[in-house]
N, C-alpha and C positions, 0 to 999 in steps of 0.2 A: 445274382438275382439282389437288386438295391432294399434295404433296408426302409419301414417307413419313415423312421426318423428321416433319414439323407433323402427321399425321398420329397419331403417337403422342406425340408433344408436345400434343396436344390431348386425345390420353385419357390421358394419364398428368396434365394437370393435371382434367382435368373427375373422375382417381378422386380425386383431394386431394380437390378442393373436396366433390364428397360426404360422405368422410373424412372433412371442416375443418366439416362442418354437421354430421356428425353427435355429432362431440365435446363440439362448443360443445351440442349439445340435449340432451347428455346431465349435459354439466357446468351448464346451470342450472339441471335439474333439482336433480342436484346440493347447487348453490351455496343456491338457495332452504329448503333445509332447514339448513344450515350457516348460510343469511340467520335464519333465525328461533332454531335455538340460539346466535346472537351475541345476539340483538333479549332474550332471554330474561337472556342471564346481563347484558349490560347494565340491563334491568332490576333485577337483587338489587343492580346495583353501584351505582345513585343508589338506589332504597332507601337501605338501609347509608349514603352518601355522605347523604341528605336531611338521614336519622333525624340524623346530627352536627352538622351544622352548626346543626339547633332547638338541637340539643341546648347545642351552645355558644352561639349569639348570646342562645333562649330557656331563661337556666334555670330549673326551677319543673314539677311536675306537670297533666301533662294536666290541665283540667276542667270544670266544664258549671256556669252562674250564669245561671237566669232564662230558660232555652233557648242560651244562646249559649255559642260552645264559647274558653276560653282555656288558654294556653300562662304556665302563674306569673303575674305580673300582663298580659298583654298580651294582647290580644281576638285572636282570628284572629277571627270571624267575621266575613264580608267584608273578610276582608286583604288581598288581591288582588297589594300588594305584594313580599307574602313568596311567593306561588307564584311571582306572576310573575318574583321574585327567583331562584326555585329551578331557576324552565322555564329560564330567560335559561343556568347554569351545565353544566345536563345538558343541552338542545335537546329536554325529555320534555315529555309535558304534567304537572299538578303536581292535585291535588283535597286539597281536607282533606275531613273528612264530622264531621258531629257523629251521632250514631249512622249512619248510612243515607243522610243528607241531604246532598246539598254545600252548605258553607256557602263555600270559599273555593276557586274553581280556575281555571284558567285552559282549560278545555273551553271549546268556542262551542256553541251548538248551530245548527240550520236556516237561524237569522235571526239568525248570528255573534253574539248577546249570548253573555255567563260562562252559562254550564248552573246558577243558584246555584236550589238547590233543589232539583234532576232527582235522584233517587233510584238507588242500585248494584241492577247487578239483583240477582234472588232468589241465586241459587245462587252469588254474592257475599256476599251480607250473610251468607248460611250458614252459607256458609268463615270466614268471618273474624268475625264480629264476635259470633256464635252457637258457632262450635265453637271460638275464638281464634288461628284460624292463616293461616298465611304463604299467600299466592298468586301463582307467576307463572306465566301463561300469559296463551293468546289470549283476549278478554272485548271483552262487548260496551259501545262506552260513546258515551252518546247518540249513537244512531244507525251507532256505524263500528265497525271493528270494528278492535282493536291490538294488541301484545303490550305484557302492564299487570304490574303487582305493586303488590301489597295488601298493605298490615300493618298489623293492630288495635291501636291506642291508648288506652290502658289509664290511668286513673287513679291515685290513690295509695292509693288502699284498692286496689284488682290489679281492681277494674270495668270493660270494655273499653266505652267511651264513643263510640267513634268510629273513623275509616278515614284512615291515608295512603298514598295512589297515586302511583304515578308510570305512566308511558305512556307506548309509544314507535311511532310509526306506519308503518302497512307502505310510508311511501317513505322510511323509508333502510334497511329493508329491501331494498330495488327499488333501494337507490346501493348498498350488499354486492352484488347481484348483479349490474346495470352493470358497475358498473368491474370486477369478477370478468371480467364475457365480454367488455371491451371490450383488457381486458387481454391473455387468451386469443386473444382474433379479432389484435390486432397480432402476437400471438406463432406466432400460427397464418397471416397472409398474413406472415413474414420468410421463416419454413419454406418456406413453400409455392414463395416466389420465387425462395430455396435450393436447392431443388431443382430446379425448372424450369431454373437454371442450370445441373447439374450433370449435368442430361437434354441437356440441345440440348450442352454439348463430349463428354460419354459417345455420343450417337449423331454428332455430326460428325465427331470420331475412326473411332470401332470401326463404323459402317454406311456412316455418310453418305459421306464422305471414297473407304474405298478399293467401296463402288459405283460414286463421281464416278471413279474411275484404269479399272475394267473396261468401264464403258461407252467413256472415252476411248478402250481399246483397242480395243475390239467398233468404233469407229468408225473408229479404221485400216487394223485388217483388211478392214472395206466398202468403203476407199477402195483393196484395195489395198498396204500398208506391212505387209511380216510379218514385221521384222526385229525384231520389238520384241513382248518378252512382259511379264507386266504381271507386280508383287511390290509382293504390300497383303502388314500385318497387322493380322489383326484377329481375330474370334470363327469358331471348328472352320465351321461353314456356309460362311461369306464362303472364307476359307480356302479350303474343298469347292471353290465358284464355279469360283477362282482354276486350284486344279486343273485345273478342268475345259477352261474356257477356254486352258489354255497346250497342252494336248493337244488341242483343238481344232487352235490356232493349226498343232502338228507335222504333224497330217492337213492341214492344208491348204498344208503346204509341201511334205509327201511329194506331194502329188499334182497341185503347182504343178510338184513337178518333174519329177515322170512326163511333165506335158505339153509339159512346155518342153525335152527330150531329146527326146519326139516331130516335134515341131516343127521342133527345129535338128539333128536328119540328113536326111544327105547321099544314104542308102543308104535308099531308097525299101521295097527288101525285105530290110531287113533290120530282124529287130526290134527295136523296144531293149534289151528283154533280151542282147541277144547283145552291142550294144557296151559294156554292163558290164560281161559277163562277161569278151570281148576284153581288158580294161582290169586284172579281176583278172587277168587268165592272165599279161597283161604281168609285174604288180608278181611274184607269186607266180611265176618264170623261166622259165612252159615255151613251148613253141617254137607260135607260131601260125601255122595251118596256112591258113586263112580269113583275106582282106581286113578289116581293121579301118579302122572307119569316124575314129579316131583317126588325125592324121597324121602322119605314123618322123621326123619334122621338129622336133614336139611333144615325141614321149614316144622317147626314144632307148631304144638295148635295157639293160632295166638291170641293177644287177649282182647277182652270184648271194642269194637270198633263200630264206627259209623258206619249205620247201611248205609245205603247210594241214596238216601230223599237229607241224607247230609247237605250242609250248606257244602262242608270238605271238601264237595264234592260234585262236575260237571260233566252232564251229559248223561249219553245211555249207556257205555262202559264200565261206570264204575271209578273212574279213575280223576284225578287228579289235572283241571284243564291246562292242556299242553301235554302231558303224556300220551303215550302212544302203546296200545295193550299189545304190541309184533315189539314193540323193545322190549316191552316186560318183560314179556315173554323169553326172547333174546340174552337177556341179561342172566333171570332167572337161571335157564340154561346151563346157563355160563356156568353158575356159582354152584350147579349140580354137578358138575363135572367136575373143577376142581375141590368143594368140598373142602375147604382148609383158608385159617385168614387170609383178606389179601384188603389188597388196597386198587385205593378211583384207576390208576394209572396202569395195571394187570391188567383189572376189567376193560379197558380202553383198547388196551393194546391184545386184550383176548377177542371184542366181537369186534371192532372197526369203529371207532363213536370217538368221541371229544373227550376229553376228563370232564370240561361241564355240563354232558348230554348223562351223560353213568353216574355224575355225582349227585343230580336231582333222584335216577330212581332209585340207589342205594340210601339215601336220609328219605326219600317217601317209603324204602320194605322195613328204612328204622325207626321210623315211626309208627305202622302200621306194626311192630312188634315180628316181625320174618329174623331180623336181621338186629346184630349188636356191634357199638364200637367201641376201642379203643384207642390209647396214643400206643404206638412204640418209637421209644427211647435209641436212641444208636448214639456211639460213643464220639459222632459228627454231627454236624448237619440240626436239621428240621426235624421236628417228631414225625410219625408216617404213620395217620392216621388206617387203623386198620377195619375191615367189617368180616362179619362171622356168624353165622348161624346161630339161635339160640339153641 
C-alpha cells in the first residue's frame, strides 16, 4: 500500500504531466502557424536577396533570344550553376522560368532529375505572368507542397517574359516547430522537477512529519506511556488532530488516576471520592470527623488556610481553577505509598502524568502546608527539588 505522501505526489505529478502535454499540444498548433508565417517572411527576404545578387553579378536586362532566356549577355537557360549558387546561399530551392517553363532549377522530379521543361501551376502563371504580381504562399511544386515566392521577370520594354522562384520545404517549418517543442519540453521537465521537489518538501514538513509524530505518540499511549503529549506545528486540520489526541491523553490519564486510586485504597468500604474529599478538607483546614485513608504521619495538621469562599478558590470543589479533585487524590495516594522525599519526575512517572501537571499539584500542596520542598545538590548537574511531608 502506498503512503499518503506518495499518493499525493503521484497525483500532483500526473496533473503536471497532463497539463504539460496539453500545453505542448496547444503550443504545437500555435507554432505551426508561426512557422508558416516565418517561412513566408523568409521567402520574401530570399526573393529580394537573390534579385540583388543576380543584378549585381550579372548586369543587364532580361531577354529572350531564339527560345532561350538571357540576363544581359549571360545565357540563363540550363545555367544550373547560378541556381545552385543561390540555393546554397539561401537554403531554398531556386528556379528560373522562361514564360511558364522551367529552364534552370534545383527542383527535382520523382526520378531525382532536375525538373527542366516542367511548367508552373496554372494559378501561379495567372497571378505572376498575366497579372504581374508577386506571389508568396503555399504552392504545389512538382507534386510537393512548399512555402514559395514568385516574382515576374520583365524585359527591357517592360513585358513579362519569365518568373524567378524560391521555395522553402516543409522540413524548414518542421524544424522550427520541433526546435520550439524540444525547448518547451525541456523547460517543462525542469519546472516539473522543481515543483516535485518543492511538493516533496512541503508534504514532508507540513503533513508527513506531523502525522509521524502523532503516530509515535499514539504508539506510546498504546504501550502505557501517558506522560508525554505531542506538539506539532502544521496546518489547521492536523493541529485539530493534535488537540484531539492531547485531550484523549488527558482523559486516559484521568481514568488511569481513578483506577489507581481505587486499587491503592486501604479501605474497601470507603468510596474513592471520600478519600479525595478528606484531603480537600485537610487542605481547607476543616476538622476531620471520619477516619482518613491518608496516614497522619504523611499529612500533618495543616496550617490555617483560606476557606472555600476565598478568592484563591473557584468552583464548588474548593480547588483552584484548573486542578482536578480526582487527579489530586491520585497524587496524594501515591505520596502516601512512597512516604519519602520525591521529585516531580518520579511522581509523574508513578502516576503516569506529565511533569507540568504534577508540578502544579505538588506546588499547590506545598502552598497549603501539606508538603515542604528542598533542593538536593549532586556532584554534577542541576540541583533537584524534592517534596516531602511535614
